[in-house]
VOVO-452345 format. One record per residue (C-alpha): y negated, z negated, x; residue in three letters. Coordinates in Angstrom, 1 decimal. Last residue first. Layout:
Y, Z, X, res
Y, Z, X, ala
...
//
This chain:
Y, Z, X, res
16.3, 67.4, 52.6, unk
13.7, 64.6, 52.8, unk
11.1, 66.6, 54.6, unk
11.2, 69.2, 51.8, unk
10.7, 66.4, 49.2, unk
7.8, 65.0, 51.1, unk
6.2, 68.3, 51.3, unk
6.5, 68.9, 47.5, unk
5.2, 65.4, 46.8, unk
2.3, 66.1, 49.0, unk
1.5, 69.4, 47.3, unk
1.7, 67.7, 43.9, unk
-0.6, 65.0, 44.9, unk
-3.1, 67.8, 46.4, unk
-2.9, 69.7, 43.2, unk
-3.5, 66.6, 41.1, unk
-6.5, 65.5, 43.2, unk
-8.0, 69.2, 42.9, unk
-7.6, 69.0, 39.1, unk
-9.1, 65.6, 38.9, unk
-12.1, 66.7, 40.9, unk
-12.5, 69.8, 38.6, unk
-12.4, 67.6, 35.6, unk
-14.9, 65.3, 37.2, unk
-17.3, 68.3, 37.9, unk
-17.0, 69.5, 34.3, unk
-17.8, 66.1, 32.8, unk
-20.7, 65.7, 35.0, unk
-22.0, 69.2, 34.1, unk
-21.5, 68.5, 30.5, unk
-23.3, 65.2, 30.9, unk
-26.2, 67.0, 32.5, unk
-26.3, 69.6, 29.8, unk
-26.3, 66.8, 27.1, unk
-29.7, 65.6, 28.2, unk
-30.4, 62.5, 30.5, unk
-31.6, 64.6, 33.4, unk
-34.1, 66.5, 31.2, unk
-33.1, 69.3, 29.0, unk
-34.3, 67.7, 25.8, unk
-36.4, 70.5, 24.8, unk
-39.6, 68.4, 24.6, unk
-38.6, 66.5, 27.9, unk
-37.9, 69.8, 29.6, unk
-41.3, 71.3, 28.3, unk
-43.0, 68.1, 29.8, unk
-41.3, 68.5, 33.1, unk
-42.3, 72.1, 33.4, unk
-45.9, 71.2, 32.4, unk
-46.0, 68.5, 35.3, unk
-44.7, 71.0, 37.8, unk
-47.1, 73.6, 36.7, unk
-49.9, 71.1, 37.1, unk
-48.8, 70.1, 40.5, unk
-48.8, 73.7, 41.5, unk
-52.1, 74.4, 40.0, unk
-53.6, 71.6, 42.0, unk
-54.8, 68.2, 40.4, unk
-58.2, 66.7, 40.4, unk
-59.4, 68.8, 37.5, unk
-56.8, 67.2, 35.2, unk
-58.5, 63.7, 35.6, unk
-61.6, 65.2, 33.8, unk
-59.3, 66.3, 31.0, unk
-57.8, 62.8, 30.8, unk
-61.3, 61.3, 30.7, unk
-62.3, 63.8, 28.0, unk
-59.4, 62.6, 25.8, unk
-60.2, 58.8, 26.2, unk
-63.9, 59.5, 25.3, unk
-62.8, 61.6, 22.2, unk
-61.1, 58.4, 20.8, unk
-64.4, 56.6, 20.1, unk
-64.3, 52.9, 21.1, unk
-65.1, 50.3, 18.3, unk
-61.7, 50.9, 16.5, unk
-59.9, 49.7, 19.4, unk
-61.2, 46.3, 19.3, unk
-58.4, 44.7, 17.3, unk
-55.9, 46.3, 19.8, unk
-53.1, 48.5, 18.4, unk
-49.8, 48.0, 20.3, unk
-48.9, 45.1, 18.0, unk
-47.1, 42.2, 19.6, unk
-43.3, 41.6, 19.4, unk
-42.2, 38.0, 19.8, unk
-44.9, 36.6, 17.6, unk
-46.6, 33.4, 18.7, unk
-45.3, 30.1, 17.1, unk
-46.2, 28.6, 13.9, unk
-43.8, 30.3, 11.6, unk
-41.0, 29.7, 14.2, unk
-41.6, 25.9, 14.0, unk
-40.9, 26.1, 10.3, unk
-37.9, 28.0, 10.8, unk
-36.5, 25.8, 13.5, unk
-37.3, 22.7, 11.4, unk
-35.4, 24.4, 8.5, unk
-32.4, 25.1, 10.6, unk
-32.5, 21.6, 12.1, unk
-32.6, 20.0, 8.6, unk
-29.7, 22.3, 7.4, unk
-27.6, 21.3, 10.4, unk
-28.2, 17.6, 9.7, unk
-27.3, 18.0, 6.1, unk
-24.1, 19.7, 7.1, unk
-23.2, 17.0, 9.7, unk
-23.9, 14.3, 7.1, unk
-21.6, 16.0, 4.5, unk
-18.8, 16.4, 7.1, unk
-19.3, 12.8, 8.1, unk
-19.0, 11.8, 4.4, unk
-16.0, 13.9, 4.0, unk
-14.4, 12.2, 7.1, unk
-15.2, 8.8, 5.8, unk
-13.6, 9.4, 2.4, unk
-10.5, 10.6, 4.1, unk
-10.4, 7.6, 6.1, unk
-10.9, 5.4, 3.1, unk
-8.1, 7.2, 1.5, unk
-5.7, 6.6, 4.4, unk
-6.6, 3.0, 4.7, unk
-5.8, 2.7, 1.1, unk
-2.5, 4.4, 1.4, unk
-1.7, 2.3, 4.5, unk
-2.4, -1.0, 2.7, unk
0.1, 0.0, 0.0, unk
//
């Protein structure tokens, strides 16, 4: 009898412990959310509050002025890079992946050929 009573008391205490831990977790989560509302944002806007005061044309003019300090060859190289980026033919494009796949395939074939030739030489030597 006493064991049954002790067992039930233990179960009741376990339930209370679980309920208390749930309440503590909820309180901690609520505190974290409240603290998060008062914190600085993790991501800031790229637009500055004072950007509206400056005319946009000045920035474009300064870029054009900078363009006069470059040679024609440098401009052509830059223009070619811009075209590659627009067309997706840069280093990260599918063409480079195709080339890597092709080269790795050819390397694997060469390795297989050399392995087969080594096996054939070994079998001839054993005979």
